[in-house]
N, C-alpha and C positions, 0 to 999 in steps of 0.2 A: 640716632644710632643706638644699637643694642650692645649689651656687654654680656659675655658668658664664656663658656668653655670652647676654645678654638681647637685644641688638641688634647688628647688624653692617652696615657700609656701606663703600663705596669711592668714591674720586674719582680720575679721571685727566684729564690735560690734554686740551684740545679738538683736538689736532693729532696726526697720526701719519704715518709714512712706510711705504710698501709695501716689504716685504722683497725681493720679486723685482726691483723697480726698483732698490733699493739694491745688490743683488748684481750686476746688469748694469752699474751705474755703477762698481763696483769691479772689474769684469772677472772675476767669479766666477760659476760655474754656479748659477742660482737655487735648484736643488734642494739645494745645500749649506746654504742658510738654511731653505728651506721644509721639507725632509725631514731633512737632516743634524742640525740643531739643533731643528727643529720649531717654527719661528716664521714667522708670516704677516704680521703688522704690528708696528710698534714705536711706542709713545707717545713724543711729542716735547714736552719742556717749554719753554715760553717763559720769559723772564726774570721775568715777572709771577707765575709759579707756582713758589714754592720750598716747602721742607718745612713751613713755617708755614701758608701759605695753603692748600696741598693738604690738610694735616692738619685745618685748620679746616673746609674744604669737605666733607671726608669725615664729620666729626662733626656738623655743624650740623643735618642732617636727621634725626638720631636723638636729638636733645636737646629734650625738652619743658621747659616752665618748671619743672615739678616735678623733673625730672632735674637741672636746673641748681642746684637747692637741695640735692639729695641727693648729688651728686658731691662726694666729700671727698678725692679724689686723681686727678691727671691725670699719666699717664706717656706720654712720647713716646719711641719706639724709632727710632733712625736711625743711619745711618753717613754721612749727608750733612749733618752739623752746620754751621750757619752762624755759630756762635760757640763759642769754646773755653771760655767761662765761663757765659754766660747760657743757661739752658735754654729751648729752643723751647716747652716745655710752658707756661711762664709767659706767653708771647705768645699761644699758642692759648687758654689759660684766659681771657685778657682779651678776645680777639675773640669768644669764645662767650658771654661774660657769666655764667660760672659763679661761684657764691657765693665770697666772698673767703677763707673759712677752709678752704682746700683745700691739700693738699700737691702740689707740682708739680716733677717731675724729668724728666731726660732719661737714657736708657740706651743703652749702646753695647757690642756684641760682634758686629761685622759684621752678617750677615743674621739672626742668632739672637735679637737683643735683644727682640723683641716677645714671645717665648715666656717668658723669665724675668719680663717685665713682667706677663704674664697670671698666672704662678704667684705672683708677689708680690701681685698684686691679690686672688687667691683666698685666700691666707693672711691678708691684711689684713682681708678681709671676714668671716672666721670669727667674730669677736667683734663685728661691726657689722652686724646684720641690716637696719638701715634706711638704710644708706649704699650708695653705688655708686662704682665706679672706671671712669674713662674711659681706655682704652688706645688709643694711636694709633701706627701704623707708617707713616712717611712718608719717602720717599727719591727721589732722582734718580740713576739708575745711568748713569755716564759713563766711557768709556774713551778717548775721543779719536777724531777723524775718521780713517778709514782705518787704524785700529788693529786688532789681532787680536780684541779684545773688542767692537768696534763693533756687531756684530749682536746682542749680548746686552745692549744698553742698554734703557732704559725709564724711566718715571716714574709715580708715583702714591702714593696713601695709602689705608690701611684703618683705620677707626675701629671699636672694639668697646666696648660697655657691659657691664661685669661686675657681676653682682648676685646676690642670693639668689633662688631660684625663677625661674631664667632661662626665657625663652620659646623659645630656639633649641637650645642645647647645654649639657648638664650635664657639668662637668669631673670626670673620675674621679681618684681619688688613686693614680695609678700611673705618674707621670713617671719616666723613666730617662734621665739626662744622661750624656754621654760627652765627656771633655775630652782633647785631645791637642795638644801644642805643635808646630804645623806652619806653615811659611811658604808657604802655597799662594796666598794673596791678602792683600795688606796695602797700606796707604796711609800712608807716613811723614808726620809733621807737615810741612806746607808743600807737599806734593805735590798738584797739582790732580787727577791721575788715579791710580788704584791700580796696584800692581805685581802681576802675575799669573804664576804658574808653571802653565801650562795643564793639562798631564797630571797633575801632582801635585794640582792642585785637584780634578780629577775623581776621582782615586783616593782622596783624603782624604775627599771627600763620601761615596763609596760605602762606604769603610771605617767611617766614623762611623755610617752607617746600619746596616751589618751588626752592628757591636758593640752599639749601643744596642738594636736589635731583638732580638738574641740574648739579651742580658741581660734585656730586658723579658719575652720569651717564657718564660724560665726562672723569673724571680722570680714572675710572676703566672700561670704555667701556661696561657698563651694560645697560639693558633696563628692563622694567617690565616683559618681557618674561623669564628673569632669576630667577624670584622669585615665590615661591609657594604661598606666601601671604605677606602682609605688616601689621605691627602693628603700632599704633599711640598713642601718648599721647592723652587721651580723657577726658577733663574736663566735657564733655557731649558727647554722642555718635554721634551726628550729626556734631560735630566740625571736627573730623578726616575725616568724610565722605566728607565734603565740600572740604577739602584739597586734598583728593584722587581724587575726581571728577575733580579737576582743571587740572590734568595731564592725564586724560583718554580721549585723543583726538581720532579723527577718524582714525589716523594712526595706532592705536593699534588694534590688531585683536579682533574679538568678543570673541574668546576662552579665550584670556588673560584677557579681561575685565570681563568676567563672573567669571573666577577663582579668580581674585583679589577682586572682589566685594563680592563673596560668602565668601571668607576668611575674609574680613573685618567684615561681619555680625557675623561670629563665634568669631572673636577676640574681639568683643564688647558686647558679650552676658552677661558676668558677670558684666561688668561695668554698663550695663543698670539697674541692680538690686542693685547696690552698690552706684553709684554716683561718685563724684569727690574725689579722694584721693591724689590729687596733685602729689608728687614725685613718688608715686607707681602706678599711673594710667596706664602708658605704660606697666608696668610689670604685672599688673593684666590683661591687655589686652593680653599679651603674654601667660599667664596661660590659659586664656579663649580660645585662639586659639588652644593651644596644647591639651586641654582637651575636646573640643567640635567639632573638625574638623578632617577630614581624611587627614593625612599627611604621608609622607614616609621619612625614614632615607636618609640623603644625600641632601635633599631639602634645599634651602636657604630661610631664613625669613629675610625680611627687617624691620628695626625699625626706627621710627622717634620720637625723643625726643624733647620736647620744654619746655622752662621756660621763662615766661614773663620777659620783661626788656631789651633785650631778648637774649637768646641763644638757638639755635636749633642744632640738630645733626642727620645725617642719617648714619646708620651703619648696619651690617648684621651678621648673624650667620648661621651655618649649623647644621641641626638636626643629632643627633647621633643615631646609631643603638640601638634599644631597649629603646629609650627615654621615651616611655609611662610607662615602668616599674618603672621609677624613679619619677613618678607623684603621687599625692595623690588625685586622681579623686573622689573616694567615700567619702573621708573625706571632700573635698571641697563642694560636693553636699549636704552633711549633714549640713555643716556650713551655707550654703545658705538657706536651707529649714527649719531649726529649729529655725529661728529667730522669735521674737515676733513683731507683727504689733502694732504700736502705733496709737491712734487716734490723730488728729491734736492738740487737747488740751493737750494730754500727751506729744507729741513731743515738744510743746512750753514750757511745764514745764521742760522737760529734757534740752532743750536749755538754759533756764534761769539759771537752777542750774549749768550747765557747766560754764557759764560766771561768776557766782558768787561763784564758788567753794563750793557749798552747797551739801554735801554728803547725799545720801539717800540709804544706802547699802541694806536695807530691800527690796526696790523696784528694785534697779539696779542689785544686785548680784543674785537675784532669778532666773534669766535666764542665768547666766554665768556658763559655764561648769566647772566641777571639774578639778583641776589642772591648771586652768588659772591664770595668774598674774593679779593683779589689784592694782590701787592706793588706799591705805587704808586710809591715812590721811595726812594732811599737818600741820606742827607745826614749828613755827619760820622760815617759808619759806623753810623748808626741807621736801621733798616728801618721804613718806615711803610706800613701796610696800609689798604685801603679796600674797599668793596663796590660792585658795579655797581647 
């Protein structure tokens, strides 16, 4: 039996800011955002959508009653933790009504954590053919108003159900991680926003990709010719493209270069309109590829995961016959298209309320769809959630 991604879904807040408008408000040429980093819109999170509510919203639509009985582990990957002890997975487990005899944990390694969560789930399921693992990547990327990292913010969550005989992507046994101690991006305890060494961060990302790809190609005797497409962790869409271009040498055929480049464009389409969602960025890219590109069952998809600090990993999966039937293409289009655009002034107000935990349900819940989970209030440092 094979193990892999049986279901996959994402959730993003109902608000966004136009990047051209943000650039003009900051006195920057809009093309610096639109073309320079490759971002068109940026998701904006209200106070009522934190990593727990977004994670639960991403997972609720892929959980049947039978799934709730079969899930024996819930893993939440995040670098936006809301508690230094209590795992957000425990709260999400409760909101979703999953059976009580389940292991629930939270994992951290910058933007990389969802990938070891998947690998852990895969190993865990080897001896458990009737069980399932729910992996959720949920984050709010924040750097501060008028900061250098402001245009690479975003918010959202991706939920993936791992099982035997998956309907979407079979995971191959070929993961190659690469670890290097680098201070390219970090957030010391107590700091509201991360610290970033911009150029070092880009260089470390590309170096990690090159090293993991080179080792992968040598160990498994693979080349780009063997892949239908590649997906990358994309804090902004030009980041992964720079890494990809670093291995598109003259030795690679025009046909392969064209196929891989077109696949990359499809794989970053959703990310262009959402922004950076940290641990979920690679997997939002995977959804974008599967839903906006022509692919065939049996083809191999390569995936590069990266988390600053740093750990990278290259691995692959094979598309399953009928995989498109397991996707929520129409629902995802509606989620993207039905968001409310915020003016720059409104976006700044949302941002400040989020930092100060100042609720404005009349404004924020007006655009939230029925049935969605949301953070209702905080009392004595205890977060309480509700549904519309």
